[in-house]
Every structure is written in structure tokens, then in C-alpha cells.
N, C-alpha and C positions, 0 to 999 in steps of 0.2 A: 504492501499499499504505501509504504514511505517511498520509492522507488518510482512509482507513477506519479506522485503528487510530484516530487522532486524534476522527473522529466517532463512534466505537464507544465509548470512550472518556467522550466528554459525554453520550452518549444515561443510560452505566450510572448516572454522576452526578447525573444532570437526575431519573431514578427515587428514589437513592438519599434523594433532600430532599424526596420526594413528603408534600402534604398530606393525609391521609386522617381521612374520621371514623372515630371510636374510643366504647367506649361506656364508659365509669365507674359501673361497678355500687360499689351501698354496701349494708353490710347492718347494719342497728341493732338490735342486742341490749340486752335488757336484765335484767340478772345478775338482778331480784327476780322475775322475772316476770310485772310488772305490768302492762306493755305488752307484747304477741304481738311477735315481729319480723318489722323490715321491710323491704324491702330496693326502692332508691330508683334507679334509672338516669338518665344524663345523658349526651350524645351532645356529644363534643366534634372540631373541628378540626384537624388540627395533626400536625406530627413528632412520632411516637409517643416520645420523648424529655422532651419536652415534655407532651405530653397526660400519661406518668407520674408525673410531677413535682406536674400540678396534679391529678394523682386523688388519689394515696399523702397529697400534703399537709391532702385534705380528708378524712382517720382524727384520730381523737379518741377521747381517754376521759374520759368528766365524772360521777363518782360513780358511779353503780350502769351509766349508757349507756355503750353502747361503739359504734361506727359505725368499722367495717371496708371500707376501699376496694381496690377492684383497676380495673387496663383487663381487660377482657374481647375 
């Protein structure tokens, strides 16, 4: 019984830390509407928390151009 619990616990922990492919979708918007909205996607392989941090860090605001990035 103890072995079964130990193996089950190990499997759960190993699945929780799996690396997967996540898509970071960035929408680029121009407030003055000179440039049409653009959507760019980048695929990252890693843990969800790490990918979310990387993707969110890509969001920025420069003059009239706003880039908003989210993990999908």
C-alpha cells in the first residue's frame, strides 16, 4: 500500500512539472489607426508560469503603439 502511494505521488509531481507548448499571442494596436491592428503569435515550450512571465514581459506601450500579450 505504501509503495502504491509513493508511486502515485511521484507520478502526480512529475506530471505537474511537465513542459508543454504554449502560444503567446500579441496584439499590436495603433491609437491613431495609421497602422492596422496586427496579431503575432510565438510558441514557447516550458512550464506555464515561466511562459506566462515571458509573454507578459513582451507587453509594452510606446507613444501611440500598444502591444498586449497573453498566453492562449
